[in-house]
N, C-alpha and C positions, 0 to 999 in steps of 0.2 A: 704344171698345173697337177698331172697327176702325185707328184709327191707332195703337194699343196693338200690334196685332197687325202691322203694317207694320214698326214698331219692330225685333218679335223678330224677324221674318223677316228681315228688314234684318242684327240683331246677328249672325242662326247664318249667314247669308249671309257675312258677314265673316270670321266665325271660321271657314269651312269655306276660304276663300280663302287665310286663312292658313296653316292646318293643311296647306295643300295645297302653300303656298311651302316652309314648312320641309321637308315630307314629299320633295320636289323635291329640295333643298339637300343633305339627309343622302343619297336617293341618288345623286347625283353624287356624294358624296366618296366611296362605297362602292363607284359602278360601276367609278372608277380603279385600284381594287385589290383586287379582289374576287378575280380568279382566285387573284393574289399570296397573299393572306390565307386563300382555300381549302387553296391548296398546302402553305403554312405550316402550316396547323391538323393537316391529315393527312398531312403528312409522304411525299404521294407525287404525282408530276406525272404527268397522263393524258396519254401524246401518241398524237396522229392518225399511223398509217404504213401504207402500202401492204405487202402480204401476197407480191406479184409481182414487184418492183423489183432483179432480180439485181444483188448489189454495194451496194448501198442500205439495201434491207429485205426480205428476202427470204424466208419459208417454209421452215425445214428439213423437210422431212417426217419424218423420223427423230425430233427431239425436238419439233416440234410450236411449237416458238419461230423467232420471226424474227431473222436476224443480217444485217449487213453496217453498213456505215461511218456510217449515219444512226443505226443501233440504237446502238453503240456510242458515236457523239457524243451523242446523247439520253442516255446513261446516266452520262456524263461531266458533260453540264450539270448533270443531275438533283443529283449529287453534289455539286455547288459551289455551288447552291442553296437545297438542305436538308442538306446535312452529311453525311459518310460511312453514317449511317443511312438516307438519304432512301430512298424506293424508286420506281422508274419503272412504269407502266403503260402496256401497249401495247393501244390501238384500232385495228383494221383497219377503213381507209374507204378508201372510192373518189375517183377523179379527180374526179367530179362531186359530193359529198357533203362533200367534205371543208372547203367554207369553210361551209355549215351548218351540221356538228358544232360549229366554233366557236360557231357562234351561240348554239345552243342549248345549250354549256355540255356537250357529250358528251365534248368533250376539252379539255384546255388547252391545249395548243399541236398543229400539224400540222408535222410537217418528212416531206415526201412528194415531192422531187425538183421543188416549187412555184418557179418563179418569180414574182421580187417587179417587177411593173409596175405603172404607175400605175393604170390601172385594177382593182385590185384591191386596191390604199393607198386607195382609197375606201369600200373595204368591212370589210378587215380591218388590225391591225395586222401591221407586217414586222421582222423582226430586222434585225441587220446579216445581208450576205452570208457562210455558211458555205461556201459551193461556187462555184465561177465555172464553168457550163456553158455549153454552143454547141451549134447544130445541125451535121450531118453527116452523113453517106453511109454504106450499107452496102454493098460492093462482093465482087463476085470477087475473091478475094488475085490472080489474073494480069490482072485489067481492065487498060484502059489512061489511067481517070481519077485526076487527080493532085488538081483543085480543081473549085469550084461552075460555074467557067466551061467546062467541058469538056463539059459537057450540052447546051448550046446548041444544039440541033436538034431537029426535032421526030420525029424516028428514034428518042429516048432519052425510055424513059418510069421514069417516079420514082413508087415509091409510096408513099403517105403516109395518114397516118390522118384522118379526118373532122375539121373541127374545129378543126382545128392551120391554122399563118398558112404552112404548107406554100410555098404554090403563090406567095402575096405575095413569099416572102423569096427562092423560087429565082430567079423571073422577074425580080429587080432583077440578076442578074447573066449568066441563062442564059433569057433572055425567049422562044428556041424550044423551051424543052424542056416537055413533057409530063408532068402531075401526074395520077395515077390513082388516087383516095381510097378506101380501104377501113375496114370498121368498129372494127378494132383492131389491135395491134402485130401480134399474133401472124398474123392474116392477111395484114397489108402482108412479112412475112419471108417465108411461103409463097408469095405473088407472086415475092418476088425469086427462091427456090430455086427456083421452075416456071420462071426464065425467063420470064415474064410482066412482069418488070421490070429494068431492067439497073440499079437502085440503090432502096433505100430511104432515106426521110429523118426524122429527128426529134432530139433530142436526145444528144449523144452519148453521155450516161449510160443511156439507155433502149438506144440502138443496142450499146452495150459489154455490157449484162448478154443482151440476144437473141442474139448473135453469138458467147455466151462458149464454148460447146460447140462449136461448126464456127470457130474463130480458126485452124484451119490452111487453111480453104476460102474463108474472108471475113475482110473486113480495113475497118476505118474509114479517111478521107480523114488525111492528115496533119495538116491543121490545120482548125478548125470555121469555119465563115463566119458567126457571129453570138456576140452572147454572152448568156447567159442565168444573170442572179445570183439563185440557188436562195437563198432564207432562208424562217427558221422565221412559220407564221402563227400570230396570237396574235388573240384578239376583240379587236374595234375597240374603241378608248376603257382597253384596259387596259394605261396606262402603266407602273405601278408592275413589275409581270409584264413586260413589253416591257425595263424595264430591266432589271431582275436575270439576263433571260436576255443581253441583249448584253453584261453584265461576268462573266457566266461566258464565254460567248466567248471574250471577249479574255484572260481569264485561263487558256483551256485554250492559246489561242494564244501565249503567252507562256513555261507552262510546257512548252513541247513535246510535249504530248498531242495535238494536232492534226496537227501533221506525222507523229508517231507512227503515228497512225488513216489518213493519206492514204497512208502508205507500204505500210502492213499491207493497204490494199484496191484499188490500182491500181498498185504497180510490176508493170512491164513487162505492162501493158494497150494492146494495137496503139492507135495515135491518139490516146491521155492523155498530154497535159502535165501532170504533176502541177506544176510552176509556175506553167501559166496558170490552172488549177482552185483556186489558194490564193489569187489575187487577192480583193482586196473591193470594188475600184472598176471603172467599164465605163473600158476603153480610151477 
């Protein structure tokens, strides 16, 4: 009896292992196309976007809807992937939550001025670059500053957001500059306006939106001093959806939609070079 029981247990153990391996194999196949299959079935792509980034994705208080370059680009990509009847849905996310929103399938893709970095590539997929941003400074319009090297003095205080790489980036070119950190972009900008800092540093995209209403008083420096390739974030392993997004981006660049949207949102913005922003590769 004991020997029969032992054989029976061994049989069931082997069966469980086989079933487990089969399940894993099927799950692997499903995982690589799960997002793509979901959006195709629902005819909807859910985009994670910011509600507070002027020019890119900013909530319109009158309509209750977001508008900006990223919103228009997401709409164009949605139509390319799902056809003219395809729908886009926006979930408003924060900088801290955007990667987790992808992991838990709260959104299908994130387009939120997110830089494609080697560290982030380890945890999520990225599309091809859709906007080449770069770090820059807001300064008073009449100030003497022209390049990052002009800040190389301990008497110059620069406002930056906590958690950014601003200090390391600035000190490569201006090692004597003083960096003061604040909790958010608004606090940094207020410090500049109050005279507590001679400049504010961040991505030129963020800065352009912040100073938009005060562009007669403040300006961006003429040239960015870093390159920050913005790309669409997609859940790790979602190869099929990533390929579909890249194909859509390629077609949008080729048919003129991309250039039209760039001109619509960034023509005449001080410190912005549309030619630089449309690059897909780092120099």
